[in-house]
Backbone as CSV, one residue per row, in Angstrom:
resi,resn,N_x,N_y,N_z,CA_x,CA_y,CA_z,C_x,C_y,C_z
1,MET,14.074,11.626,0.934,12.765,11.079,0.595,12.956,9.783,-0.188
2,LYS,12.220,8.761,0.202,12.369,7.492,-0.510,11.560,7.500,-1.810
3,THR,11.976,6.665,-2.739,11.316,6.573,-4.030,9.961,5.896,-3.876
4,LEU,8.965,6.467,-4.525,7.622,5.889,-4.469,7.500,4.764,-5.488
5,ARG,6.606,3.825,-5.191,6.357,2.689,-6.085,5.008,2.868,-6.778
6,SER,4.888,2.260,-7.927,3.582,2.153,-8.574,2.881,0.958,-7.929
7,PRO,1.563,0.828,-8.090,0.890,-0.359,-7.548,1.504,-1.660,-8.070
8,SER,1.884,-1.675,-9.333,2.488,-2.878,-9.910,3.849,-3.171,-9.274
9,GLU,4.631,-2.130,-9.016,5.922,-2.315,-8.342,5.729,-2.790,-6.906
10,ALA,4.693,-2.296,-6.250,4.403,-2.733,-4.876,4.049,-4.219,-4.859
11,LYS,3.258,-4.663,-5.841,2.919,-6.099,-5.937,4.175,-6.930,-6.155
12,THR,5.047,-6.462,-7.047,6.300,-7.167,-7.327,7.172,-7.224,-6.079
13,TRP,7.229,-6.128,-5.328,8.012,-6.084,-4.090,7.483,-7.112,-3.088
14,LEU,6.160,-7.171,-2.926,5.569,-8.151,-2.001,5.938,-9.570,-2.429
15,ARG,5.789,-9.849,-3.720,6.110,-11.177,-4.251,7.581,-11.519,-4.018
16,ALA,8.470,-10.571,-4.294,9.914,-10.795,-4.145,10.307,-11.067,-2.698
17,HIS,9.545,-10.515,-1.760,9.832,-10.716,-0.342,9.012,-11.853,0.266
18,GLY,8.233,-12.531,-0.562,7.457,-13.674,-0.089,6.368,-13.305,0.902
19,ILE,5.799,-12.118,0.741,4.758,-11.643,1.655,3.434,-11.588,0.900
20,SER,2.420,-12.226,1.448,1.099,-12.150,0.827,0.468,-10.798,1.171
21,VAL,-0.493,-10.392,0.370,-1.193,-9.134,0.626,-1.894,-9.221,1.974
22,GLN,-2.493,-10.364,2.244,-3.190,-10.591,3.516,-2.227,-10.395,4.695
23,GLU,-1.055,-10.995,4.602,-0.058,-10.902,5.671,0.428,-9.459,5.832
24,PHE,0.692,-8.783,4.715,1.133,-7.388,4.757,0.077,-6.529,5.449
25,ALA,-1.174,-6.730,5.071,-2.266,-5.956,5.667,-2.332,-6.203,7.172
26,ARG,-2.216,-7.446,7.570,-2.259,-7.797,8.996,-1.111,-7.119,9.750
27,GLN,0.090,-7.172,9.188,1.276,-6.586,9.836,1.161,-5.071,10.004
28,HIS,0.431,-4.426,9.111,0.311,-2.966,9.143,-1.060,-2.496,9.637
29,ASP,-1.826,-3.407,10.221,-3.154,-3.087,10.760,-4.042,-2.421,9.699
30,LEU,-4.067,-3.044,8.512,-4.863,-2.548,7.393,-5.955,-3.551,7.047
31,ASP,-6.979,-3.072,6.377,-8.033,-3.948,5.882,-7.516,-4.656,4.623
32,PRO,-7.498,-6.000,4.609,-6.976,-6.720,3.442,-7.698,-6.369,2.139
33,ALA,-9.017,-6.239,2.176,-9.771,-5.929,0.952,-9.361,-4.564,0.399
34,THR,-9.207,-3.595,1.273,-8.785,-2.259,0.841,-7.375,-2.306,0.263
35,THR,-6.503,-3.094,0.881,-5.128,-3.223,0.399,-5.116,-3.816,-1.008
36,TYR,-5.918,-4.857,-1.235,-6.042,-5.440,-2.582,-6.551,-4.393,-3.570
37,GLN,-7.535,-3.597,-3.161,-8.113,-2.592,-4.058,-7.100,-1.507,-4.422
38,VAL,-6.261,-1.122,-3.475,-5.214,-0.135,-3.767,-4.209,-0.729,-4.751
39,LEU,-3.827,-1.983,-4.534,-2.863,-2.633,-5.430,-3.419,-2.824,-6.841
40,SER,-4.729,-3.027,-6.952,-5.328,-3.238,-8.275,-5.647,-1.922,-8.982
41,GLY,-5.583,-0.816,-8.242,-5.898,0.482,-8.829,-7.357,0.858,-8.710
42,ALA,-8.168,-0.019,-8.099,-9.588,0.284,-7.927,-9.782,1.449,-6.953
43,LYS,-8.895,1.559,-5.978,-8.905,2.696,-5.052,-7.581,3.419,-5.216
44,LYS,-7.630,4.727,-5.228,-6.439,5.536,-5.496,-5.677,5.934,-4.238
45,GLY,-6.267,5.744,-3.069,-5.575,6.092,-1.831,-5.672,7.565,-1.478
46,TYR,-6.780,8.197,-1.839,-6.935,9.619,-1.561,-7.234,9.911,-0.096
47,ARG,-7.959,9.005,0.582,-8.344,9.283,1.972,-8.634,7.990,2.717
48,GLY,-8.704,8.101,4.027,-9.118,6.985,4.876,-8.217,5.765,4.813
49,LYS,-8.867,4.587,4.847,-8.144,3.307,4.859,-7.271,3.133,3.616
50,ALA,-7.779,3.555,2.474,-7.017,3.414,1.225,-5.760,4.285,1.264
51,HIS,-5.869,5.452,1.858,-4.710,6.343,1.983,-3.644,5.700,2.869
52,ARG,-4.069,5.141,3.994,-3.131,4.460,4.900,-2.455,3.286,4.199
53,ALA,-3.224,2.519,3.428,-2.665,1.370,2.704,-1.652,1.833,1.657
54,ALA,-1.978,2.885,0.925,-1.071,3.394,-0.112,0.249,3.866,0.499
55,ILE,0.196,4.493,1.655,1.419,4.938,2.333,2.234,3.733,2.780
56,ALA,1.580,2.747,3.395,2.288,1.552,3.878,2.942,0.788,2.726
57,LEU,2.297,0.765,1.573,2.828,0.053,0.405,3.914,0.844,-0.322
58,GLY,4.080,2.107,0.042,5.090,2.940,-0.616,4.596,3.571,-1.900
59,ILE,3.281,3.549,-2.108,2.691,4.126,-3.317,2.535,5.644,-3.155
60,LYS,2.277,6.072,-1.929,2.155,7.498,-1.620,3.138,7.844,-0.516
61,ALA,3.575,9.094,-0.501,4.481,9.566,0.550,3.678,9.925,1.798
62,GLU,4.343,9.824,2.937,3.725,10.280,4.188,3.495,11.781,4.061
63,PRO,2.345,12.271,4.513,2.122,13.715,4.430,3.070,14.461,5.374
64,ASP,3.565,15.582,4.911,4.435,16.421,5.735,3.535,17.401,6.476
65,LEU,3.360,17.184,7.764,2.398,17.971,8.532,3.048,19.111,9.309
66,GLN,4.071,19.700,8.772,4.738,20.808,9.473,4.089,22.114,9.172
């Protein structure tokens, strides 16, 4: 299992890799506004688009559906 990131660590990771939030969202077929909200902590990623964004950013683990 890979180590999860905090929203702040995810922002730092994006910055270190020279990827804008907009570009990251586009690459992962995510809504940019929702991605920004997950990174700022306004959305926790419990369900829907925010959940998908949190998983893509490494903030939440992929659910184990076994």
